[in-house]
Backbone as CSV, one residue per row, in Angstrom:
resi,resn,N_x,N_y,N_z,CA_x,CA_y,CA_z,C_x,C_y,C_z
1,MET,0.823,-1.199,0.000,0.000,0.000,0.000,0.860,1.253,0.000
2,LEU,1.987,1.189,0.701,2.862,2.354,0.770,3.399,2.708,-0.604
3,ARG,3.730,1.704,-1.408,4.262,1.987,-2.738,3.214,2.661,-3.615
4,VAL,1.963,2.223,-3.520,0.899,2.860,-4.297,0.760,4.312,-3.874
5,ALA,0.857,4.560,-2.585,0.787,5.942,-2.086,1.947,6.758,-2.648
6,ASN,3.131,6.158,-2.730,4.278,6.869,-3.299,4.030,7.222,-4.755
7,VAL,3.402,6.324,-5.494,3.087,6.581,-6.901,2.122,7.748,-7.010
8,LEU,1.121,7.783,-6.132,0.168,8.888,-6.170,0.827,10.197,-5.781
9,VAL,1.745,10.152,-4.833,2.479,11.363,-4.453,3.304,11.847,-5.635
10,LEU,3.913,10.919,-6.367,4.659,11.293,-7.569,3.745,12.014,-8.544
11,GLY,2.573,11.474,-8.764,1.630,12.090,-9.686,1.195,13.467,-9.234
12,LEU,0.925,13.602,-7.944,0.537,14.913,-7.428,1.683,15.902,-7.564
13,SER,2.903,15.424,-7.386,4.064,16.302,-7.548,4.180,16.778,-8.991
14,LEU,3.955,15.867,-9.931,3.998,16.255,-11.336,2.912,17.269,-11.645
15,ALA,1.729,17.070,-11.089,0.633,18.011,-11.319,0.966,19.370,-10.718
16,ALA,1.549,19.373,-9.532,1.905,20.630,-8.885,2.981,21.363,-9.680
17,CYS,3.938,20.622,-10.223,4.992,21.251,-11.022,4.411,21.896,-12.273
18,SER,3.402,21.264,-12.831,2.835,21.816,-14.061,2.138,23.147,-13.802
19,VAL,1.708,23.380,-12.576,1.042,24.642,-12.252,2.052,25.690,-11.802
20,SER,2.932,25.314,-10.893,3.808,26.319,-10.301,4.984,26.697,-11.201
21,GLY,5.416,25.811,-12.067,6.604,26.080,-12.860,6.349,26.816,-14.158
22,TYR,5.119,26.934,-14.554,4.804,27.541,-15.840,3.619,28.488,-15.677
23,GLY,3.562,29.485,-16.549,2.463,30.423,-16.488,1.180,29.859,-17.076
24,ALA,1.300,29.002,-18.072,0.126,28.453,-18.737,-0.288,27.130,-18.089
25,CYS,-1.522,26.793,-18.273,-2.044,25.525,-17.763,-1.478,24.383,-18.604
26,MET,-0.876,23.434,-17.936,-0.385,22.228,-18.605,-1.196,21.055,-18.084
27,THR,-1.924,20.418,-18.951,-2.753,19.305,-18.515,-1.905,18.080,-18.238
28,VAL,-2.428,17.200,-17.399,-1.746,15.961,-17.062,-1.841,15.016,-18.255
29,SER,-0.691,14.586,-18.734,-0.638,13.626,-19.837,0.759,13.020,-19.889
30,GLU,0.893,11.951,-20.653,2.213,11.359,-20.819,3.091,12.344,-21.568
31,ASP,4.339,12.430,-21.147,5.295,13.347,-21.753,6.596,12.581,-21.942
32,PRO,7.102,12.524,-23.167,8.337,11.779,-23.390,9.534,12.348,-22.625
33,MET,9.437,13.582,-22.176,10.526,14.188,-21.408,10.492,13.794,-19.929
34,VAL,9.374,13.237,-19.474,9.222,12.837,-18.078,9.294,11.317,-18.003
35,GLN,10.190,10.825,-17.186,10.364,9.389,-17.010,9.831,8.989,-15.636
36,ILE,9.035,7.943,-15.602,8.575,7.404,-14.324,9.627,6.403,-13.856
37,ASP,10.047,6.541,-12.623,11.070,5.675,-12.041,10.650,4.203,-12.178
38,PRO,11.577,3.328,-12.552,11.236,1.909,-12.705,10.639,1.279,-11.448
39,SER,11.090,1.703,-10.268,10.505,1.142,-9.041,9.057,1.605,-8.863
40,ALA,8.759,2.828,-9.316,7.374,3.308,-9.261,6.511,2.537,-10.254
41,LYS,7.062,2.254,-11.444,6.330,1.447,-12.417,6.065,0.049,-11.873
42,ALA,7.046,-0.512,-11.186,6.871,-1.837,-10.585,5.785,-1.796,-9.514
43,ALA,5.755,-0.716,-8.730,4.714,-0.570,-7.703,3.342,-0.467,-8.350
44,MET,3.250,0.263,-9.470,1.977,0.369,-10.182,1.543,-0.995,-10.701
45,ALA,2.486,-1.742,-11.268,2.169,-3.073,-11.785,1.711,-3.990,-10.659
46,GLY,2.362,-3.884,-9.501,1.960,-4.685,-8.339,0.564,-4.348,-7.848
47,ALA,0.131,-3.118,-8.098,-1.213,-2.683,-7.702,-2.203,-2.826,-8.859
48,LYS,-1.775,-3.508,-9.923,-2.623,-3.723,-11.113,-3.022,-2.394,-11.757
49,LEU,-2.092,-1.433,-11.773,-2.332,-0.117,-12.352,-1.354,0.089,-13.504
50,ALA,-1.872,0.176,-14.715,-1.026,0.411,-15.883,-0.639,1.886,-15.935
51,VAL,0.446,2.188,-16.630,0.902,3.568,-16.732,-0.198,4.459,-17.318
52,LYS,-0.888,3.985,-18.348,-1.964,4.792,-18.944,-3.086,5.023,-17.937
53,ASP,-3.346,4.031,-17.087,-4.365,4.198,-16.048,-3.916,5.200,-14.991
54,PHE,-2.624,5.214,-14.706,-2.071,6.182,-13.760,-2.368,7.602,-14.227
55,TYR,-2.114,7.851,-15.510,-2.380,9.193,-16.028,-3.874,9.512,-16.012
56,SER,-4.717,8.524,-16.236,-6.166,8.752,-16.159,-6.575,9.155,-14.749
57,VAL,-6.013,8.455,-13.760,-6.308,8.786,-12.363,-5.815,10.192,-12.049
58,MET,-4.624,10.528,-12.513,-4.067,11.841,-12.223,-4.843,12.957,-12.921
59,GLN,-5.439,12.669,-14.081,-6.283,13.669,-14.736,-7.502,13.985,-13.878
60,VAL,-8.084,12.955,-13.276,-9.236,13.168,-12.391,-8.810,13.974,-11.171
61,VAL,-7.698,13.574,-10.556,-7.207,14.285,-9.364,-6.906,15.744,-9.713
62,SER,-6.307,15.977,-10.876,-5.935,17.346,-11.239,-7.147,18.250,-11.414
63,ARG,-8.269,17.675,-11.802,-9.479,18.500,-11.940,-9.864,19.151,-10.618
64,TYR,-9.687,18.399,-9.524,-10.066,18.900,-8.212,-8.941,19.693,-7.550
65,GLU,-7.697,19.271,-7.761,-6.570,19.897,-7.091,-6.113,21.183,-7.772
66,THR,-6.097,21.188,-9.097,-5.496,22.321,-9.812,-6.376,22.802,-10.973
67,GLY,-7.638,22.478,-10.950,-8.536,22.906,-12.018,-8.225,22.266,-13.358
68,GLY,-7.594,21.093,-13.327,-7.288,20.366,-14.556,-5.906,20.620,-15.098
69,CYS,-5.119,21.431,-14.424,-3.760,21.743,-14.892,-2.747,20.814,-14.221
């Protein structure tokens, strides 16, 4: 459970960076410039969460946390 929480914290951190680091709204999506740590990917796989599903979850979270940015 702790690893899944770490994955979600990673996602929230990415969402927060997209708001605070740039003037424009950057939506949550896969970005070839951003690499997910292999141990985080393993934690997602252990929780039956695919990378594409991770981004879907983070899009929902971003709607409430940062207005979709």
